[in-house]
C-alpha positions as CSV (number, residue, x, y, z in Angstrom):
1,M,0.0,0.0,0.0
2,V,1.0,3.6,-0.5
3,A,0.3,6.3,1.9
4,A,0.8,10.0,1.1
5,T,0.0,13.0,3.2
6,A,0.0,16.5,1.7
7,R,-0.5,19.9,3.4
8,M,-2.5,22.6,1.7
9,V,-0.1,25.4,0.7
10,K,-2.2,27.6,-1.6
11,A,-2.4,31.1,-0.1
12,E,-5.7,32.2,-1.5
13,G,-9.1,30.8,-2.4
14,G,-11.2,28.1,-0.7
15,G,-10.7,27.2,3.0
16,A,-12.7,27.9,6.1
17,G,-10.5,29.9,8.4
18,G,-11.3,30.6,12.0
19,R,-10.8,28.3,15.0
20,G,-12.8,25.5,16.6
21,T,-12.5,22.6,18.9
22,R,-14.9,20.1,17.3
23,G,-14.4,17.9,14.3
24,L,-17.0,16.8,11.7
25,V,-17.0,13.7,9.5
26,R,-19.2,13.6,6.4
27,C,-19.7,10.6,4.2
28,V,-20.4,11.6,0.6
29,D,-20.4,10.4,-2.9
30,L,-17.0,11.5,-4.0
31,S,-18.3,12.3,-7.5
32,N,-20.4,15.1,-6.0
33,L,-17.3,16.9,-4.9
34,M,-16.7,17.9,-8.5
35,D,-20.1,19.7,-8.8
36,S,-20.3,23.4,-8.9
37,P,-21.2,24.5,-6.3
38,P,-19.6,21.6,-4.4
39,A,-21.9,19.1,-2.6
40,F,-20.5,20.4,0.8
41,P,-18.9,23.8,0.5
42,V,-16.5,24.6,3.3
43,D,-18.8,27.1,5.0
44,S,-21.6,24.4,5.3
45,Y,-19.6,22.5,7.9
46,G,-20.8,25.0,10.6
47,V,-17.7,24.5,12.8
48,K,-14.8,26.6,11.8
49,S,-11.4,25.1,12.3
50,S,-7.9,26.4,12.0
51,K,-7.0,23.0,10.5
52,N,-9.0,20.5,8.6
53,M,-8.4,17.1,6.9
54,I,-9.6,14.9,4.1
55,W,-8.9,11.2,4.5
56,S,-9.2,9.0,1.4
57,S,-8.7,5.2,1.4
58,F,-8.7,3.1,-1.8
59,S,-10.8,5.5,-3.9
60,I,-8.5,7.6,-6.1
61,A,-8.1,4.9,-8.7
62,Y,-11.7,5.5,-9.7
63,F,-11.0,9.1,-11.0
64,P,-9.8,9.3,-14.6
65,E,-9.1,13.0,-14.1
66,L,-7.3,12.6,-10.7
67,P,-5.2,15.8,-10.8
68,K,-8.4,17.8,-11.3
69,V,-10.2,16.0,-8.5
70,L,-7.3,16.5,-6.0
71,R,-7.0,20.1,-7.0
72,N,-10.7,20.7,-6.4
73,W,-10.5,18.9,-3.0
74,G,-7.7,21.2,-2.0
75,E,-9.2,24.4,-3.3
76,L,-12.8,23.8,-2.4
77,L,-12.6,21.7,0.8
78,L,-9.3,22.5,2.6
79,E,-8.0,25.6,4.1
80,R,-4.4,26.6,4.2
81,G,-2.5,24.1,6.4
82,G,-5.3,21.5,6.0
83,I,-4.2,17.9,5.5
84,L,-5.0,15.5,2.6
85,A,-4.2,11.9,3.6
86,I,-4.5,9.2,0.9
87,V,-4.0,5.5,1.3
88,E,-4.0,3.5,-2.0
89,I,-2.6,0.4,-3.5
90,P,0.4,0.8,-5.9
91,A,-1.2,-1.7,-8.3
92,L,-3.9,-4.3,-8.1
93,F,-2.4,-7.6,-9.4
94,S,1.1,-6.9,-10.6
95,V,2.6,-6.0,-7.2
96,H,1.5,-9.2,-5.5
97,T,3.6,-11.8,-7.2
98,E,7.0,-13.3,-6.2
99,E,9.8,-12.1,-8.3
100,G,10.7,-14.5,-11.1
101,A,7.3,-16.2,-11.2
102,E,7.4,-17.4,-14.8
103,G,4.7,-15.8,-16.9
104,V,2.6,-14.7,-13.9
105,D,4.4,-11.3,-13.6
106,S,3.6,-10.2,-17.1
107,D,0.1,-11.7,-17.1
108,F,-0.7,-9.7,-13.9
109,L,0.8,-6.5,-15.3
110,Q,-1.4,-6.9,-18.4
111,L,-4.4,-7.2,-16.2
112,D,-3.6,-4.0,-14.4
113,E,-2.9,-2.2,-17.7
114,A,-6.2,-3.5,-19.2
115,L,-8.2,-2.2,-16.2
116,K,-6.7,1.2,-16.7
117,A,-7.2,1.2,-20.5
118,R,-10.6,-0.3,-20.8
119,L,-12.4,0.7,-17.6
120,K,-10.5,3.9,-16.7
121,Y,-9.7,2.3,-13.3
122,N,-6.1,3.4,-12.6
123,T,-4.7,0.5,-10.6
124,F,-1.4,2.4,-10.5
125,A,-2.8,5.6,-8.9
126,G,-1.1,4.9,-5.6
127,A,2.3,4.4,-7.1
128,E,1.9,7.5,-9.2
129,L,0.5,9.7,-6.5
130,P,3.8,11.2,-5.0
131,V,5.0,12.2,-8.5
132,L,1.6,13.6,-9.3
133,V,1.6,15.8,-6.2
134,R,5.2,17.0,-6.7
135,E,5.0,17.7,-10.5
136,H,1.4,18.8,-11.1
137,L,-0.1,19.9,-7.8
138,S,2.8,21.6,-6.0
139,D,1.0,25.0,-6.2
140,V,-1.8,23.5,-4.1
141,F,-0.1,20.8,-2.0
142,E,3.2,20.2,-0.3
143,L,4.0,16.5,0.1
144,I,4.9,16.0,3.7
145,D,5.0,12.2,4.0
146,E,5.1,9.2,1.7
147,S,5.4,5.6,2.9
148,W,5.0,2.2,1.4
149,W,3.6,-0.7,3.5
150,D,4.0,-4.4,2.8
151,D,0.7,-6.2,2.7
152,G,1.0,-9.9,3.0
153,E,-2.8,-10.4,2.8
154,F,-2.8,-9.9,-0.9
155,S,0.3,-11.8,-1.8
156,F,-0.2,-14.8,-4.2
């Protein structure tokens, strides 16, 4: 698994501002976050906070336009200093084989590539995330942590 944490760095636009002591969690259809106006504008949260956070687990692979989605999350939902924490797999099949498994490695890689090409499900989104933030979203986010975790559960 890949975990990346980014801090909102953009100086203007979006964001709630103010201070508060309570937190709020909302469960939403992530596709609604792209709507204009957004499904839950920052000021709809009621409680103002000097810091806020978005946690996303195993969802970014579903967004064909991931840079646009992450930019909107940052600009519409986070204030300066807010945290975007993402946990995602680096690939679906191809990362879970033993090195040198004859034929299996290439077959699994083909499956991952086919999912991306045919279904627009980017199984490599987790592995691509740190580079995406550094190279395409550095005006909105600062990558403050990146880690890779072994996951024996999905090893074949």
